[in-house]
N, C-alpha and C positions, 0 to 999 in steps of 0.2 A: 839417768842425769842428763841425756841429750834431750828428752822429752820435756823436762824442765826448762832448760834454755830455750827451746822453742817456744814453749808458753810465755815465757818472760819477753822474749823479743816480739812476740805477736802482741803482748800488751803494750810495749812501747809502740810498735807500728800503728796500733790502732788509735794511740794518743796521738801522734804526730798526724796520722790520716783526718781523724775527726775532730781534732782540737786544734793542733797546729795548723792544719791547711785552713780550716775556716778562719783562724785569727790572723794569718798571713794574709788571705783575700782581704779580710776586713781592714785592713791598713789602707787599703786603695780607696776605701770610701769614708775615710776621716775627713772632715772639711778643712780645707787649706786657706791660709789667710789670701794667698795669691790670686784665689778665685773670687775674692769678695772685695769690692771697691769700698772705700771709705764711705761712711754715712754724709749725708749731708749736715751742713750745719744747723738747719732747723730741726734735724731729726738727731740731735744728739744728747742725749740726757746726760746729766752730770755724773762724772766719774772721780773719785778719790782714790787716787794711786797712794798707797801706803806702803812703807816699809821699815824694817828694823836695821840698825848698823851697829855694830859692836866693833871697835878696834879694825876698820876697814880702810885704813889710810892709803893702802896699797892699789885697791880696785876701785875704790869709791869716785875719785875725781873723772874717770873716762864715762863712768855710768852716769853721775850727775850731769857731765856734759850732754850726752844724748837725752837726758830727761828735758834739758831744755829745749830740744829741738822738736819734741813731740807737738804735732799739729793740731790734735784734738782741741775743738773750740771751747769745750766747756769741762775744764779739768782744774783738779787742785791736786798737790801734792804734799803727802805729810810724811816727814821722815822722823823715826823716833831714835834718837842717839841713846842707846843702851848702856850706860855706865862705861862708856869708852874711855879708855887710858892713853890713847895717841890723839892724832890729829882729826879724827872722824868728826868731833863736835865742831871745830873751826871750820872744816871744810863743808859741813851742812849749814853753818850759819851764814857762810859766804855765798853758798847757794841762794838762800833765802833773800838775802841782799840783792841779788842779781835779777831774781825772777819772783814778781808778785805772787805767782800761783803756788810757790813754796813756802811750807811751814815747818819748824822743827819742834819737835816735843823732847824734852831733856830728861832721861830717868836717872836718878841719882841711888835709889835703893830699890830691892827687888823684895816685893811681899812674899811672906812665907806662903808656900802651896802653890807657886808659879815656878814655871821654867821662864828663862829671859826673854825668848824670842815671841811666845804666845802672850806674855803679858804686855810686852812692847807693842804688838799689833792689836792687841785689845785697847790700849791707850790710844792708838792711831784711830782706831774704829770711833771711839768715843769722842774724839776731837774732829770728826769728819762731818760733810754735808752732803755727800753724793748719793744720789738714787742707787749708784752701782759702786761697789768698793772693788778695786784691783789690787791684790794681796802680791806683793812682789819680793824680790830680795835687792840687797844693797849692791851687787855685783852685776845687775842685769843691763845690758844696753838695748836701747829701743831704736827701732827705726822710725821716722817722723809718723808715717802713717799706719803703725802698727795698732793703735787703739781704736781708730776710726773703722779699719777693717775688722777688729774682732767685735766691735759694737754691731757691725752689719752681721757678723755670724750669730750671736745671740739673738737679735731682732728676726732675723730671716728663719732661723730654727726654732723659736720660741723656747730659748733656754733661760734658766736661772742660774746656771754655772758653767763657764768655759775654763777651762785650763789648756794651756799650750804646751807642745813640744819645740824645741828650739835648738839653734846652733850652740854646739860646746866646741871651745877652742880646744884643739890637741897639739901636743908636741912630740912626734914619734910615734913609732910602730907600737909599743906596749901599752901608751895612753889609748890609742886608737881600738886596740884589739879588747880593752877592758870597757871602754866606753860603748862599743858598739855591741858586745854582748850584754852590757848591763841595760842597752835599751830594748834588746830584743827579750831578755827576762822580765823586764817591766810590763811589755806588751802582752807577753805569753802569760805571766802570772795574774796579772789584774784585767785581761780581757779587755783592752782599751776600745776595740771595735763595739762592745757591748755596753758601755758606760751610758750611751745615749737611749739604750732600750729600757722603758719604764719599768717593763717587768723582769728585768734583771738587776741582781744585786751588785754587779760590777760597779767599781768605783775608782776613781784616780784623780789626785790633786797634786798637781808639781809647784814647788815654791816658789819658782821664777815668775808665774804668770797664772792666777786664779782671779777672773772677773766673776763677780758674785753680785746678783741682785740683792740690795740691800734687806729687803723684807724678809728674804729666803734665808739670809746669815742670820738674822735676829730670831727668826722663828726655830732654827736650828740649835740656837743656844750660844752663839757667838764663841769667841775663844775661851770663854769662861769654861765651856765643856771640854777644853783640850790643853787647860791649864798646866797639865805635868805630862803631856804627850811629846815626846821626841821627834816623832814622824808628825808633826801638826800639820803640814801641808797635805800629806795622804789622808789624814784622818778629817782634815776639813771637807773634802771630797766626800767621805763617807757619811759624815753627819748630814750633810745636804742631800745626798742621793737616798740615803735611809729615811729623811723627814719626807721624802715624795716629791722633790723639786726635780726639774730637768736638767741633767747634767750632760756635758760632752766634752770629750777630748778633741783637739785641733791641731793642725800642723804650723807651726809658726816660724818654720826655717826661712832664713833670709829676712826675718823682722824682729827678732830677739837673738841675743848673743849673751854667752857666760864663758868666763875661764871659770872652771869648777874649782879644780885643784891643779897645782903646777908641778907635773912630776907623777911618775908610777907610783912611788912610794908614798908621796902625799895623797895620792887617790885613793890607794888603800886604807891608810889612816885616817883619812877623811870621813869615812864611812864606819868607824868604829863604833860611833854612838848609836848609828842608825840601824845597822842590818839586824842586831838581835831584839831592837826595839820593835822592827817591822814583824816579827814574829811573836809579839807580845812577851818577850822574855822568857818563853817556856823552851826548855831544853829538848824535850821531846819533838816540839813542832820544827825547832833547828835542825835537829837529827833527821825527821823525816824531810825537810826540806832540802837538806844536803843530799840525802839518799835518793830522793826525786830526781834532783839535778843531775847526780852522775848516771842514774839509769836511763834518763831520756835525752841528754846531752852529750854523755861521754860513752857509756856503753856501746851504743850504735857504731861508733867508729872503729871500736874494738873489735865487735863481732862482724863488721865488714872486712876487716883486715885477717883476722885469725877465724872465723867462724867457717861453716861449711853448710852445704845443702840449705836447708830452710832457715837456719839462723842467719847465714849471709844474706840470703834474698830478703828477709824482712828486716835486717839491719840496713841493707841499702834503701829500701823504701823510708824508713826514718831518716836516714841521712839526707836523702834526697828532699824532703819535704824541711828538714831542719834548715839545711843550705838555701834553700828557696827563700825561707822566712827572714834568714839573716841577710840575704841579699835583698830582699824589699826593705828592711831596716836600713841596710848602706845606703841604697839610692835615695831614699827618702832623707837621710843625713847627709847626702852629698860626698859619700865616702866611696872608695872603688869597691866594687862587688867582691874583689878578690880575697876581702877581709872575711870574708863567709867561710873561707878555708881555716880560719883560725878558731874555728867555733869550739872544737873541743879544748882547746888550750883556754879560752874565755871561760868555759864553764868551770874548768879546774880551779882558776884564778876566784872565780866568783864564789865557789864553795869555801876555799880557803878564807875568803874575806869575812863571810857569815860565821865559820867556827871562830876565826879571831876575834870577831866582835862577841861573840858568846864568852869565850876564854876569858877576853881582858875584862869585859863587864862583870862576870862573875868574880874574878881575881880580884878586882879592886872594889867589889861591893856596890857599882854604880856606875855613873857615866861622867865624865868631865866635858863641859860644854862652854866654851869661851871663858876658861879659867874658873869657872864654877862647879863643884862638885854636888851631884843629886844622887842620894841613897837609893839603890835598887828597890828596897821596901817602899819608898815613897812614888816611885816611878809606876812600878805595878799596880799601886792603888789607883794611878790616873789613867791607865790605859782605857781607850775607847773602843 
């Protein structure tokens, strides 16, 4: 039995040394907007910034206010009011009256075979004129020079697709624990450092900011390919990368900000529709993901405390690299590196979130997204 534990912890240590360490170092090489000045006015291709909004009256006014301050010289903003029942429509219409760059599309009905957000973004694309499309969300707050700097990144690096990481507003200890581990898990699972490698299948798409060359988006199939994808932002990154286009992850901390969910409980409930969708609604994959997460992110801390001999040594190696990775994520997000010590707690919460997403989705036979119910059988057919 002791030999079994040594082999198991040796495998985990190998994972962190040859996969985790590479990923941690790779974070240091992601392009950051702070290192790229805005492009000149005469080198600014037209950008169509598009987003969907449904019942966003709480967060929308502040986001719209920052949109009006964007200094990019060749910009149009297309907002889609997706069947809102609150003041969203009026807020968007008022913004369009104040800013001649701003246009609003009102969606009254959702066609069969579409989720609300992908359909709204498809409508925005069809009404856009930009050489570049910037897919964003209704609650994103932009710095005035964010777009100019992002355009410099794609031009300098010859990209067709750039997605950015950003500031996430946090309130209190537990939100920070969850969000920092969520960031680590995203980097680790999706190999953010490898997204720009054309020989890698790694991809990432973050809903708050995806700057896409129009021709690449059209060649990849547009949101028509993502019509029933709950994680449409991530899958947009996938179809672009697998279509052979150049993609990259960048750091937009200090230039983009979002208040994702307010409160620890809302953070957990907010991903109910997403996490099980992220594993393609597969129960075996969900169980495997939870098992792998516990073995690599929780078991080493147990082994370090209760193990002996080689088990403790191997666990110590895993813990050291995991904490280093967490520190890099914390520093990148301008969070105290001491939050790395919450790593095993974050892992447990993350596993619970995935299991909860699976259980709720299976129990209700689908997902509820913005007051609309979508059957699981239909969602499975739409997985990309």
